[in-house]
Every structure is written in C-alpha cells, then in structure tokens.
BAPA-809762 format. One record per residue: residue number from 1; residue in three letters; chain; x, y, z of N, C-alpha, C, CB in turn. Coordinates in steps of 0.05 Angstrom, whole numbers, plus 5000, padded with zeros to 4 digits. Glycine has a CB too. Layout:
<selums>
<NUM "ALA" "A" <X Y Z> <X Y Z> <X Y Z> <X Y Z>>
...
</selums>
This chain:
<selums>
<1 "UNK" "A" <4395 3305 8258> <4393 3281 8275> <4414 3282 8296> <4396 3256 8258>>
<2 "UNK" "A" <4407 3276 8321> <4425 3276 8344> <4424 3248 8357> <4417 3298 8364>>
<3 "UNK" "A" <4447 3238 8363> <4449 3213 8378> <4461 3219 8405> <4465 3191 8363>>
<4 "UNK" "A" <4449 3207 8426> <4457 3212 8453> <4466 3186 8466> <4435 3226 8470>>
<5 "UNK" "A" <4488 3187 8480> <4498 3163 8494> <4504 3170 8523> <4523 3151 8480>>
<6 "UNK" "A" <4490 3158 8542> <4495 3163 8570> <4515 3144 8581> <4469 3161 8586>>
<7 "UNK" "A" <4529 3152 8602> <4547 3135 8617> <4549 3145 8645> <4575 3134 8603>>
<8 "UNK" "A" <4560 3128 8663> <4566 3137 8690> <4547 3126 8711> <4565 3166 8691>>
<9 "UNK" "A" <4527 3111 8703> <4509 3100 8723> <4522 3077 8739> <4484 3089 8710>>
<10 "UNK" "A" <4509 3068 8759> <4520 3046 8775> <4506 3044 8802> <4549 3051 8779>>
<11 "UNK" "A" <4519 3028 8819> <4508 3024 8846> <4525 3040 8866> <4510 2993 8853>>
<12 "UNK" "A" <4511 3054 8883> <4524 3071 8903> <4508 3070 8929> <4527 3100 8893>>
<13 "UNK" "A" <4522 3074 8951> <4508 3075 8977> <4495 3102 8981> <4528 3068 9000>>
<14 "UNK" "A" <4475 3102 8998> <4462 3128 9004> <4482 3147 9015> <4439 3123 9025>>
<15 "UNK" "A" <4480 3172 9006> <4499 3192 9014> <4522 3195 8995> <4510 3187 9041>>
<16 "UNK" "A" <4525 3176 8977> <4547 3177 8957> <4541 3195 8933> <4553 3149 8948>>
<17 "UNK" "A" <4560 3194 8914> <4558 3211 8891> <4563 3195 8865> <4578 3234 8892>>
<18 "UNK" "A" <4551 3205 8844> <4556 3194 8817> <4555 3218 8798> <4535 3172 8809>>
<19 "UNK" "A" <4570 3215 8775> <4568 3235 8754> <4560 3221 8728> <4595 3250 8751>>
<20 "UNK" "A" <4538 3229 8718> <4529 3219 8692> <4538 3237 8670> <4498 3216 8692>>
<21 "UNK" "A" <4545 3225 8647> <4553 3240 8624> <4534 3233 8601> <4582 3234 8616>>
<22 "UNK" "A" <4530 3252 8583> <4514 3248 8559> <4529 3259 8535> <4485 3261 8562>>
<23 "UNK" "A" <4540 3242 8519> <4555 3250 8495> <4536 3252 8471> <4578 3231 8490>>
<24 "UNK" "A" <4537 3274 8457> <4519 3279 8435> <4535 3280 8409> <4504 3304 8439>>
<25 "UNK" "A" <4523 3269 8388> <4534 3272 8361> <4525 3298 8349> <4526 3247 8343>>
<26 "UNK" "A" <4537 3305 8326> <4528 3329 8312> <4545 3353 8318> <4499 3335 8319>>
<27 "UNK" "A" <4542 3374 8301> <4559 3397 8303> <4544 3422 8314> <4569 3404 8276>>
<28 "UNK" "A" <4519 3418 8322> <4503 3441 8331> <4494 3437 8360> <4480 3447 8313>>
<29 "UNK" "A" <4510 3424 8376> <4503 3417 8403> <4494 3442 8419> <4526 3403 8417>>
<30 "UNK" "A" <4507 3464 8414> <4501 3488 8430> <4473 3499 8425> <4521 3509 8424>>
<31 "UNK" "A" <4460 3490 8404> <4433 3500 8398> <4411 3482 8409> <4429 3503 8369>>
<32 "UNK" "A" <4419 3461 8424> <4400 3443 8436> <4397 3447 8466> <4408 3414 8430>>
<33 "UNK" "A" <4373 3448 8475> <4368 3446 8504> <4372 3417 8512> <4339 3456 8512>>
<34 "UNK" "A" <4387 3413 8533> <4394 3386 8543> <4379 3381 8569> <4424 3382 8546>>
<35 "UNK" "A" <4368 3357 8572> <4354 3351 8597> <4361 3323 8607> <4324 3353 8592>>
<36 "UNK" "A" <4357 3319 8633> <4359 3293 8645> <4332 3286 8657> <4381 3292 8667>>
<37 "UNK" "A" <4323 3262 8652> <4298 3252 8663> <4304 3225 8676> <4276 3250 8641>>
<38 "UNK" "A" <4286 3216 8693> <4289 3189 8704> <4262 3175 8705> <4301 3191 8733>>
<39 "UNK" "A" <4265 3149 8706> <4240 3132 8705> <4244 3107 8721> <4233 3126 8676>>
<40 "UNK" "A" <4224 3099 8736> <4223 3074 8750> <4200 3057 8738> <4220 3077 8781>>
<41 "UNK" "A" <4201 3031 8741> <4180 3014 8729> <4152 3022 8738> <4185 2985 8737>>
<42 "UNK" "A" <4135 3025 8719> <4107 3031 8724> <4101 3060 8728> <4098 3017 8748>>
<43 "UNK" "A" <4121 3077 8726> <4117 3106 8730> <4125 3121 8705> <4134 3116 8754>>
<44 "UNK" "A" <4114 3145 8703> <4121 3162 8680> <4149 3173 8683> <4100 3184 8676>>
<45 "UNK" "A" <4160 3181 8660> <4186 3193 8660> <4185 3220 8675> <4197 3197 8632>>
<46 "UNK" "A" <4204 3225 8693> <4203 3248 8711> <4226 3267 8705> <4205 3238 8740>>
<47 "UNK" "A" <4220 3292 8704> <4240 3313 8699> <4260 3314 8723> <4228 3340 8695>>
<48 "UNK" "A" <4286 3316 8716> <4306 3318 8737> <4320 3345 8735> <4327 3295 8735>>
<49 "UNK" "A" <4330 3351 8711> <4345 3376 8707> <4348 3382 8677> <4373 3375 8720>>
<50 "UNK" "A" <4353 3407 8671> <4357 3415 8643> <4374 3440 8642> <4330 3419 8628>>
<51 "UNK" "A" <4388 3443 8620> <4403 3467 8615> <4394 3479 8589> <4434 3462 8615>>
<52 "UNK" "A" <4385 3504 8590> <4375 3517 8566> <4397 3523 8546> <4361 3543 8574>>
<53 "UNK" "A" <4391 3520 8520> <4410 3527 8500> <4414 3558 8498> <4401 3516 8472>>
<54 "UNK" "A" <4393 3573 8506> <4393 3602 8501> <4408 3617 8522> <4365 3612 8499>>
<55 "UNK" "A" <4406 3609 8547> <4420 3625 8567> <4439 3609 8585> <4400 3639 8584>>
<56 "UNK" "A" <4440 3583 8580> <4458 3566 8595> <4450 3561 8624> <4485 3577 8594>>
<57 "UNK" "A" <4427 3570 8631> <4417 3567 8659> <4407 3539 8663> <4395 3587 8666>>
<58 "UNK" "A" <4413 3528 8687> <4404 3502 8694> <4378 3504 8711> <4425 3486 8710>>
<59 "UNK" "A" <4360 3485 8706> <4335 3484 8721> <4332 3456 8733> <4311 3490 8702>>
<60 "UNK" "A" <4321 3454 8756> <4320 3429 8771> <4292 3423 8782> <4340 3430 8794>>
<61 "UNK" "A" <4287 3397 8785> <4264 3388 8800> <4269 3394 8829> <4258 3358 8795>>
<62 "UNK" "A" <4247 3400 8843> <4250 3406 8872> <4263 3383 8887> <4223 3413 8884>>
<63 "UNK" "A" <4258 3359 8879> <4268 3336 8893> <4298 3333 8892> <4255 3311 8882>>
<64 "UNK" "A" <4311 3346 8873> <4340 3343 8870> <4355 3369 8874> <4347 3332 8843>>
<65 "UNK" "A" <4340 3391 8877> <4353 3418 8880> <4371 3418 8904> <4331 3440 8882>>
<66 "UNK" "A" <4395 3428 8900> <4414 3429 8922> <4432 3404 8924> <4400 3433 8948>>
<67 "UNK" "A" <4424 3383 8910> <4440 3358 8911> <4452 3352 8884> <4423 3335 8920>>
<68 "UNK" "A" <4437 3358 8862> <4446 3352 8835> <4454 3378 8821> <4423 3338 8819>>
<69 "UNK" "A" <4474 3375 8804> <4483 3398 8788> <4486 3389 8759> <4510 3410 8798>>
<70 "UNK" "A" <4472 3403 8741> <4475 3397 8713> <4492 3418 8699> <4447 3395 8699>>
<71 "UNK" "A" <4509 3409 8681> <4526 3427 8666> <4528 3416 8638> <4553 3430 8679>>
<72 "UNK" "A" <4539 3433 8621> <4544 3425 8593> <4571 3437 8584> <4521 3433 8574>>
<73 "UNK" "A" <4584 3422 8567> <4609 3431 8554> <4604 3430 8524> <4634 3413 8563>>
<74 "UNK" "A" <4599 3453 8513> <4592 3454 8484> <4616 3447 8467> <4582 3481 8477>>
<75 "UNK" "A" <4640 3451 8476> <4663 3444 8461> <4667 3414 8459> <4688 3457 8473>>
<76 "UNK" "A" <4656 3399 8479> <4659 3370 8479> <4632 3356 8472> <4668 3361 8507>>
<77 "UNK" "A" <4612 3372 8465> <4586 3360 8459> <4576 3342 8481> <4587 3345 8432>>
<78 "UNK" "A" <4579 3350 8505> <4573 3332 8528> <4558 3348 8549> <4598 3320 8539>>
<79 "UNK" "A" <4538 3335 8561> <4524 3345 8584> <4529 3327 8607> <4493 3347 8578>>
<80 "UNK" "A" <4528 3338 8631> <4535 3323 8655> <4513 3327 8676> <4563 3332 8666>>
<81 "UNK" "A" <4511 3307 8693> <4494 3309 8717> <4510 3299 8741> <4468 3293 8713>>
<82 "UNK" "A" <4519 3317 8757> <4533 3310 8782> <4512 3306 8804> <4553 3332 8790>>
<83 "UNK" "A" <4512 3282 8815> <4492 3275 8835> <4506 3270 8861> <4476 3250 8826>>
<84 "UNK" "A" <4500 3286 8881> <4511 3284 8908> <4489 3277 8928> <4526 3309 8916>>
<85 "UNK" "A" <4498 3268 8951> <4479 3262 8973> <4456 3245 8962> <4468 3288 8986>>
<86 "UNK" "A" <4463 3224 8948> <4443 3207 8936> <4426 3193 8957> <4456 3187 8918>>
<87 "UNK" "A" <4401 3189 8950> <4381 3176 8967> <4370 3151 8953> <4358 3195 8975>>
<88 "UNK" "A" <4360 3132 8968> <4348 3108 8955> <4326 3116 8935> <4337 3090 8976>>
<89 "UNK" "A" <4312 3137 8941> <4290 3145 8923> <4300 3157 8897> <4272 3165 8936>>
<90 "UNK" "A" <4326 3161 8894> <4338 3170 8869> <4343 3146 8850> <4364 3184 8874>>
<91 "UNK" "A" <4338 3122 8860> <4342 3099 8843> <4323 3099 8819> <4338 3073 8859>>
<92 "UNK" "A" <4334 3097 8795> <4318 3099 8771> <4336 3094 8747> <4304 3126 8768>>
<93 "UNK" "A" <4324 3092 8724> <4338 3093 8699> <4339 3122 8690> <4325 3074 8677>>
<94 "UNK" "A" <4363 3132 8686> <4366 3161 8679> <4371 3164 8649> <4390 3173 8695>>
<95 "UNK" "A" <4355 3182 8637> <4356 3187 8609> <4365 3215 8603> <4329 3181 8596>>
<96 "UNK" "A" <4382 3217 8583> <4390 3243 8572> <4371 3249 8548> <4420 3243 8563>>
<97 "UNK" "A" <4364 3275 8546> <4346 3283 8524> <4356 3309 8512> <4317 3286 8534>>
<98 "UNK" "A" <4349 3314 8487> <4357 3338 8473> <4334 3348 8455> <4383 3334 8457>>
<99 "UNK" "A" <4332 3374 8452> <4313 3385 8433> <4324 3411 8423> <4285 3389 8447>>
<100 "UNK" "A" <4320 3415 8397> <4331 3438 8383> <4317 3464 8392> <4328 3435 8353>>
<101 "UNK" "A" <4332 3481 8404> <4322 3508 8413> <4296 3506 8428> <4318 3525 8388>>
<102 "UNK" "A" <4294 3486 8446> <4270 3484 8463> <4268 3508 8481> <4271 3458 8479>>
<103 "UNK" "A" <4244 3519 8481> <4240 3543 8498> <4235 3535 8527> <4216 3558 8487>>
<104 "UNK" "A" <4238 3555 8545> <4237 3549 8573> <4211 3537 8583> <4243 3574 8588>>
<105 "UNK" "A" <4189 3545 8570> <4163 3535 8579> <4160 3505 8577> <4140 3549 8564>>
<106 "UNK" "A" <4176 3493 8559> <4174 3464 8554> <4196 3448 8566> <4172 3459 8526>>
<107 "UNK" "A" <4213 3461 8581> <4238 3448 8589> <4234 3425 8608> <4257 3469 8601>>
<108 "UNK" "A" <4212 3424 8623> <4207 3403 8642> <4189 3381 8631> <4195 3415 8667>>
<109 "UNK" "A" <4180 3384 8606> <4161 3365 8595> <4175 3345 8577> <4139 3380 8579>>
<110 "UNK" "A" <4176 3319 8584> <4190 3300 8567> <4180 3298 8539> <4189 3273 8580>>
<111 "UNK" "A" <4154 3304 8535> <4142 3302 8508> <4153 3324 8489> <4112 3304 8510>>
<112 "UNK" "A" <4166 3344 8500> <4177 3365 8483> <4204 3358 8471> <4179 3391 8499>>
<113 "UNK" "A" <4217 3337 8481> <4243 3330 8472> <4242 3309 8449> <4260 3319 8495>>
<114 "UNK" "A" <4257 3314 8429> <4257 3297 8405> <4277 3274 8406> <4262 3313 8380>>
<115 "UNK" "A" <4299 3278 8421> <4320 3258 8420> <4326 3248 8449> <4346 3271 8408>>
<116 "UNK" "A" <4331 3222 8450> <4335 3209 8476> <4358 3189 8474> <4309 3194 8484>>
<117 "UNK" "A" <4372 3186 8496> <4392 3165 8498> <4379 3139 8507> <4413 3173 8518>>
<118 "UNK" "A" <4395 3119 8511> <4385 3092 8517> <4381 3089 8547> <4404 3071 8507>>
<119 "UNK" "A" <4391 3107 8563> <4387 3106 8592> <4410 3093 8606> <4362 3091 8598>>
<120 "UNK" "A" <4415 3101 8631> <4435 3088 8648> <4423 3085 8675> <4461 3106 8649>>
<121 "UNK" "A" <4427 3061 8687> <4414 3054 8712> <4430 3066 8736> <4411 3024 8715>>
<122 "UNK" "A" <4416 3078 8754> <4428 3088 8779> <4413 3074 8802> <4426 3119 8782>>
<123 "UNK" "A" <4428 3060 8819> <4417 3046 8841> <4430 3056 8867> <4419 3015 8838>>
<124 "UNK" "A" <4414 3065 8885> <4424 3076 8911> <4414 3057 8933> <4415 3105 8916>>
<125 "UNK" "A" <4433 3045 8947> <4426 3026 8968> <4425 3041 8995> <4447 3003 8969>>
<126 "UNK" "A" <4408 3031 9012> <4405 3044 9038> <4423 3032 9059> <4376 3042 9048>>
</selums>
C-alpha cells in the first residue's frame, strides 16, 4: 500500500513558476513509476509527466514539454514537478500517481496507476 500527498499548488501569474511535491509512504518507492496528471471540471484526467522506475527517464505531454521538469528523489520518497513559464491553460487540479513497476507502454494512461494523491490546485492568472 502506498499513500501519496501532494503539496506546492497555488495561484501564480502567467509566466511564473511553481514546484509541486509528492511525498510517498512505504519503503519501496524506487520500484514505483511516478506520474503527474491534471484535471479540470468536466474533463478526463490528462497525463502531464512521469518518471519510470526502471530507467529513471522522464516522459512528458507535448503541451508541457520544455516548460515542466519531473524528477524523483528515491532517498526522500518524493517526486517533484517543476513548472515554469506557466500558462492559464495549465490551470487544473494536479494529481500525483504511482504504480508498482509500471511498464513504459502504460506510463501515460491514468487507468494503469493504482495509487493516487488527493490533488493540489494550480491556478494561473492571465
């Protein structure tokens, strides 16, 4: 069982930055693929970024590539999402997700993740 707690959301002006954190419980954090997803009312949960457990490589949605950076610190059981050059369309509730040894083919699919945080709201004003 893994529990995830996000933090770092808030209100920021367009062009600004935020860093989201996702703290995970458990002793086997390094064996979990970690992902960030976002959701706005009435829409499905959207893939943002993920870091594979197997090779540590980060993968991004095209909409955030070059602006967002995801990383993980296995010693601290924490994943991060650094968001730069934020745009109003980045406004959403951001969720951290984890899945045990999730393979690359499923890394962008929210249905492949077993564990979710409660979400943190990010609002970007124009």
